[in-house]
N, C-alpha and C positions, 0 to 999 in steps of 0.2 A: 834174478829180474828182469835183469839187459837179454840176459837168453830165450828167456820166454818172451818179452818183445819180439827179439829177430825170426823166434820161428815161427808168430803170428802175422811177423811181415811177407816173409817164408811161404808158409801156408794160405796170406791170401794175394797169395803173386804180385804182390808186392817189390819184389827186388827181385834183380838177376840172378837164377842157380849159384854162378860164378861166386859173385859177390857174397850167396847166401855159404855155398861152402868156406870162401877162405875166412869168414869171420866168425864161425863155427870153428874152423880150425886156430884161429888166434886166439878164441876166448878160452879155448882147449888149455892153449899153454898158458894163458893168463892165471890159470886156473890153476893151476899146478905148479906155477911160483909160488902165488899168492899160499896157498895149504903149506908148499913147503916152507914157507916163512913164517907161517902161523904156527909149523910144530917146531920150531928152530927159534922161538920167542916165548912157546911155553917150556919151555925146558930151561 
């Protein structure tokens, strides 16, 4: 949901391009970490 809101903010030109790119990169890293943690906990 957060990724969708940030993408919408970008599409509406509500945030600078640099902020959007940096935030998307951070969210990708967080997503990778969470997925790894979920896989670890499930096993």
